[in-house]
C-alpha positions in Angstrom: 53.6 -3.8 -56.6 56.9 -2.2 -55.6 58.3 -2.0 -52.2 57.5 1.7 -52.0 53.8 1.0 -52.8 53.6 -1.5 -50.0 55.0 0.9 -47.5 52.6 3.5 -48.6 49.7 1.2 -48.1 50.8 0.4 -44.6 50.9 4.0 -43.6 47.1 4.3 -44.1 46.0 1.3 -42.1 43.6 2.2 -39.2 45.0 2.4 -35.7 43.1 0.5 -33.0 40.4 2.7 -31.6 39.5 3.1 -27.9 35.9 2.6 -27.0 34.0 5.3 -25.1 32.8 3.7 -21.8 30.1 6.2 -21.0 27.2 4.6 -23.1 27.7 1.3 -21.2 27.9 3.2 -17.8 24.7 5.1 -18.6 22.8 2.0 -19.7 23.9 0.2 -16.5 22.9 3.1 -14.3 19.5 3.3 -16.0 18.9 -0.4 -15.5 19.8 -0.1 -11.8 17.5 2.9 -11.4 14.6 1.0 -13.0 15.1 -2.1 -10.8 15.5 0.0 -7.7 12.6 2.2 -8.5 10.3 -0.8 -9.1 11.4 -2.3 -5.7 10.9 1.0 -3.9 7.4 1.5 -5.4 6.3 -2.0 -4.5 7.7 -1.8 -1.0 5.7 1.5 -0.4 8.9 3.5 -0.3 10.1 2.4 3.0 11.3 -0.7 4.7 9.6 -2.5 7.6 6.1 -2.3 6.2 3.3 -3.7 8.4 0.9 -6.3 6.9 0.2 -6.9 3.2 -0.3 -4.5 0.3 -3.1 -5.3 -2.2 -3.6 -4.1 -5.8 -5.8 -1.0 -6.1 -9.4 -2.0 -7.1 -10.3 1.6 -7.7 -12.6 4.2 -6.2 -15.9 3.7 -7.9 -19.0 4.8 -6.1 -21.9 2.5 -6.3 -25.6 2.6 -5.2 -26.4 1.0 -1.8 -27.0 -2.7 -2.4 -25.5 -2.7 -5.9 -23.6 -5.8 -7.1 -19.9 -5.5 -7.8 -16.9 -7.9 -8.3 -15.4 -9.6 -5.3 -12.8 -7.7 -3.2 -9.2 -8.9 -3.4 -8.7 -8.8 0.4 -10.8 -9.6 3.4 -11.5 -7.2 4.9 -11.5 -5.0 1.8 -8.8 -2.4 1.3 -10.0 -0.6 -1.8 -12.6 -0.8 -4.5 -16.3 -0.3 -5.0 -18.0 1.7 -2.2 -21.0 3.8 -1.2 -21.1 7.5 -1.6 -21.5 8.1 2.2 -18.6 7.1 4.5 -19.1 5.9 8.0 -18.8 8.6 10.7 -15.5 8.3 12.6 -15.8 6.6 16.0 -16.4 3.3 17.8 -19.4 1.2 16.9 -21.1 -1.9 18.4 -22.6 -3.1 15.2 -21.0 -4.5 12.0 -20.5 -2.1 9.1 -20.6 -3.0 5.4 -17.2 -3.1 3.6 -18.8 -0.8 0.9 -19.2 1.9 3.6 -15.8 1.4 5.3 -13.8 1.6 2.1 -14.9 5.2 1.7 -13.3 5.9 5.0 -10.1 4.3 3.8 -10.3 6.4 0.6 -10.3 9.5 2.9 -7.0 8.4 4.5 -8.6 6.6 7.5 -7.8 3.4 9.3 -10.4 0.8 10.2 -9.9 -1.4 13.2 -12.2 -4.4 13.1 -12.4 -7.2 15.7 -14.1 -10.6 15.9 -16.0 -10.5 19.2 -15.8 -14.4 19.4 -12.0 -14.4 19.0 -10.8 -11.2 20.7 -9.2 -11.8 24.0 -9.1 -8.3 25.5 -11.1 -5.3 26.5 -12.8 -3.6 23.6 -12.6 -0.4 25.6 -8.9 -0.4 24.9 -9.7 -0.2 21.1 -12.1 2.7 21.9 -9.2 4.5 23.7 -7.0 4.1 20.6 -9.8 5.4 18.4 -10.0 8.5 20.6 -6.3 9.2 20.0 -7.1 9.5 16.2 -10.8 10.7 16.4 -11.0 12.0 12.8 -9.2 9.1 11.1 -10.3 5.8 12.7 -13.3 3.6 12.9 -13.6 0.7 15.3 -16.3 -2.0 14.7 -17.0 -5.7 15.2 -16.7 -8.1 12.2 -17.8 -11.6 12.9 -16.5 -12.8 9.5 -12.8 -12.3 10.6 -10.7 -15.4 10.8 -8.4 -13.6 13.3 -9.1 -11.5 16.4 -8.1 -8.2 14.9 -7.8 -6.7 11.4 -6.5 -3.2 10.6 -7.1 -1.7 7.2 -5.9 1.4 5.4 -6.0 2.1 1.7 -4.6 -1.0 -0.1 -3.1 -2.3 3.2 -4.2 -5.1 5.6 -2.5 -6.0 8.9 -3.9 -8.8 11.2 -3.2 -9.4 14.8 -3.7 -12.4 17.1 -3.8 -10.2 20.2 -4.8 -6.7 21.1 -1.4 -5.1 20.9 -1.9 -1.3 21.4 1.6 -0.4 20.3 1.2 -2.2 17.0 -2.2 -0.7 16.4 -0.9 2.8 17.0 2.1 2.2 14.9 -0.1 1.0 11.9 -2.4 3.9 12.3 0.4 6.5 12.4 2.1 4.9 9.4 -0.8 4.5 7.1 -3.4 7.2 7.9 -3.6 9.9 5.3 -1.9 7.6 2.7 -4.9 7.4 0.4 -6.2 8.9 -2.8 -8.4 11.5 -1.0 -6.6 12.9 2.1 -9.1 14.9 4.2 -7.8 16.9 7.1 -7.6 15.3 10.5 
């Protein structure tokens, strides 16, 4: 090969190419969006949530007295329930979870107390219920391991004392956050 041929061959060698950074930037942005979106969805879309969130066990209507799988929370926050919800209000008798879940499905909040553990005047709970007359039920529940349990759809918040501000805060945050939102 002559010197001229070698020079010619060198003229056609490829120059180093610059890489386009945009595909890597887009992949990184997508990954951050997915991670952030998953966190946001699991946190309920806001910070400072009250209580625990439980997986949705569905909205299946069952016949009164029908058998069904166990609930994933106590008191129950979603799942199998009777066709007829409990009327809104304050009650002196215990109400079945299968009835109360229908109230939760309609965007309601259920305030249950263990009469043996509650240190406070139940009339205060009735006064709170009257602030939200079409979205709350207050009833005793002797099975509670704590004095008070507040439930909304997929949400459970327990209290060791009758704290009106916390009960009102929970009710305001979680009422109407359910699959079937009925007007107040």
